[in-house]
Each structure stands twice: as structure tokens, then as C-alpha cells.
C-alpha positions as CSV (number, residue, x, y, z in Angstrom):
1,M,101.9,111.1,83.4
2,Y,99.9,111.1,80.0
3,H,102.3,113.5,78.4
4,E,105.4,111.6,80.0
5,T,104.4,108.0,79.0
6,K,103.3,109.3,75.6
7,K,107.2,110.7,75.2
8,I,108.6,107.4,76.9
9,K,106.2,105.2,75.2
10,P,107.2,102.3,77.8
11,K,105.7,98.7,77.5
12,K,105.3,97.9,81.0
13,I,104.8,100.4,83.7
14,V,104.8,99.6,87.3
15,D,102.8,101.8,89.2
16,L,103.3,101.6,93.0
17,G,100.5,103.1,94.9
18,T,97.3,103.1,92.7
19,G,95.3,105.3,94.8
20,C,91.9,106.2,93.5
21,G,93.3,105.4,89.6
22,S,93.9,109.1,88.4
23,C,97.5,108.3,87.0
24,A,96.9,105.1,85.8
25,I,94.0,106.0,84.1
26,A,96.0,108.9,82.1
27,M,99.1,106.6,81.6
28,A,96.5,103.8,80.2
29,R,94.9,106.0,77.9
30,A,98.4,106.8,76.5
31,L,99.1,103.4,76.4
32,Q,95.5,103.0,74.1
33,E,96.6,106.0,71.8
34,L,100.2,104.7,71.4
35,D,99.2,101.1,70.6
36,N,102.4,99.6,71.5
37,G,100.9,97.0,73.8
38,G,102.2,98.6,76.7
39,K,100.6,97.3,80.2
40,I,100.5,99.0,83.2
41,Y,101.1,96.8,86.9
42,S,99.7,98.8,89.4
43,F,99.8,97.9,93.3
44,D,98.3,99.2,96.2
45,L,96.9,98.1,99.6
46,D,93.5,96.5,99.4
47,K,91.8,98.8,101.4
48,M,93.2,102.5,101.0
49,T,93.6,105.5,103.1
50,G,94.1,109.2,102.8
51,G,94.0,110.9,99.3
52,S,92.0,113.6,98.7
53,Q,90.5,112.5,95.7
54,M,89.5,109.1,97.8
55,R,87.0,107.9,99.7
56,E,88.5,106.6,103.2
57,G,88.5,102.7,103.0
58,T,87.9,102.6,98.9
59,A,88.2,99.4,98.0
60,L,90.9,98.2,95.3
61,S,87.8,96.3,93.6
62,E,86.2,99.8,93.1
63,V,88.9,101.4,91.5
64,N,89.1,98.3,89.3
65,K,85.3,98.6,88.3
66,K,86.3,102.6,87.0
67,F,89.2,101.2,84.9
68,S,86.6,99.0,83.3
69,G,83.8,101.5,83.1
70,M,86.2,103.4,81.3
71,G,87.4,100.4,78.7
72,L,90.9,100.5,80.1
73,E,90.9,96.9,82.0
74,S,93.1,95.6,79.4
75,F,95.9,98.0,79.9
76,I,96.0,97.9,83.7
77,T,96.7,95.1,86.2
78,T,96.1,95.7,89.9
79,T,97.9,93.9,92.9
80,G,96.4,94.3,96.2
81,G,98.8,94.4,99.4
82,D,101.6,96.0,100.7
83,V,103.7,97.3,97.7
84,F,107.3,96.1,99.5
85,K,105.7,92.6,99.9
86,T,104.1,92.4,96.7
87,W,106.5,94.1,94.2
88,V,109.9,95.6,95.9
89,Q,111.0,92.5,97.5
90,N,110.5,90.5,94.5
91,P,109.9,93.0,91.4
92,T,109.7,92.0,87.7
93,D,111.1,94.1,84.8
94,F,109.6,97.6,84.0
95,D,110.5,100.3,81.5
96,L,108.9,103.3,83.7
97,L,108.5,103.2,87.3
98,Y,105.9,105.4,89.1
99,I,105.7,105.9,92.5
100,D,102.8,107.6,94.7
101,L,103.0,105.7,97.7
102,D,102.7,107.3,101.2
103,N,105.7,109.4,100.2
104,T,108.2,110.6,102.5
105,W,111.7,110.5,101.3
106,D,112.7,107.5,103.9
107,K,109.7,105.6,101.8
108,I,110.8,106.4,98.7
109,Y,114.8,105.7,99.4
110,D,113.6,102.0,100.8
111,V,111.5,101.2,97.2
112,V,114.5,102.8,95.0
113,M,117.6,101.3,97.6
114,G,115.9,98.3,98.5
115,N,116.4,95.9,95.8
116,D,119.6,95.7,93.3
117,F,117.3,94.9,90.7
118,I,115.3,98.4,90.9
119,T,118.7,100.3,91.7
120,S,120.2,99.2,88.6
121,K,117.5,99.6,86.6
122,I,116.9,103.1,87.7
123,R,120.9,103.7,87.4
124,E,120.7,102.6,83.7
125,G,118.3,105.3,83.1
126,T,114.9,103.9,83.4
127,P,112.4,106.6,83.7
128,T,111.5,106.8,87.4
129,F,108.6,109.5,88.9
130,I,107.8,110.3,92.3
131,E,104.5,112.1,93.0
132,G,104.5,115.0,95.0
133,G,106.2,118.1,93.2
134,H,104.8,121.3,94.4
135,P,107.4,123.4,96.4
136,M,105.0,123.4,99.5
137,H,104.4,119.6,99.3
138,P,104.7,118.9,103.1
139,R,106.7,115.7,102.8
140,M,108.4,116.0,99.2
141,N,110.0,119.1,98.2
142,E,113.7,120.0,97.2
143,Q,114.4,120.9,101.0
144,T,113.1,117.8,102.1
145,L,115.2,115.9,99.7
146,R,118.3,118.1,100.9
147,D,117.6,117.5,104.5
148,F,117.3,113.8,103.6
149,N,120.5,113.8,101.8
150,N,122.1,115.5,104.7
151,K,121.2,112.3,106.6
152,N,124.7,111.2,104.7
153,L,122.7,108.3,103.1
154,I,124.7,106.9,100.3
155,P,124.3,107.1,97.4
156,K,122.4,110.8,97.1
157,M,118.9,111.3,95.5
158,E,119.2,113.9,93.1
159,Y,115.8,116.5,92.6
160,L,115.3,117.1,89.3
161,H,112.1,118.6,88.3
162,L,108.1,119.3,89.4
163,I,107.2,115.7,89.3
164,Y,110.7,114.2,90.5
165,Y,112.5,111.9,87.9
166,M,114.7,110.1,90.0
167,E,118.2,109.9,89.5
168,I,121.0,107.9,91.8
169,V,124.1,109.7,91.5
């Protein structure tokens, strides 16, 4: 996400699923180098579960300490709670959206199609990335997307490259 952030030069990134903070750190480093006033608004549960690099029950406050220790606290604001309640139901503007939730295509669909504002931003071409990408990813790969789209949900989502760059067709 570092290189994508450098290329896109966003001013307002929304990061759904802070996790251990690795992607937020990469994006924040890019914003730091760009020096364009960009900021990341990251949302996750107060107590996180899962993730191979993250201890079960890691508090969002511990991740914030990591950001501070790296001198990145001015680039990242975190909000704890259910992302559907803290952001999807009442989204703010963004020019890059990064989604790394408990990824299933159903959950992703709920985010990108769950609010008219979010859907319109994506349709307008706002870069949207979804964690996953490896062909062997158990829940997020081309075959699981085809299966999801075959459920006759309209509009369909299109798989474009390694980190899923979202396009609604």
C-alpha cells in the first residue's frame, strides 16, 4: 500500500480494519514523504481478534502506541468499534479506501454497497483496495468472487489485480 499511496497522493484515506497497523504504517510513511497534508482515518474493533501478526485481544490503544513510537500519530486517527456503526452507516469523504475486515465477499459487498455515498465514490473512480489477493486465499480469490457474483447480486464486483482494486460494474 506504500507504493499505491505514493502514486495516488490521497489527502484522506479511510482504513477499515486497522489490525496490527501494518498497512496504516505503510500508508502513513508514504503520506509523510508526500508531505501533502494527507491523513488516515482507521477504524477497527476496540479489542481485535485474528491476524497472524496480532495477538488475540490486542487493544487498539496498543496499536496507537506503535504509531506514536514511530512518529506517525499525526498521520493516523483511529476509531474503535464496529466499522458498520462507526463509519459505513455515516461515512465521511475519502479519496482512498482500504478494506481489511474479516474478509468475505458478502462483508465487502455490505461495505461498498451498504451506503449510497460509498457506492457513488467507488463508481466515480475513487481507488478502493481490499486485502486478500493471493490465489490461494481461502475466502478472497477469483473463484470465490465468481461464486459470489453468480448469486445474481446486481451490480457485480470485478476482480482486477493482486490487492483487489474495487470496480463496480
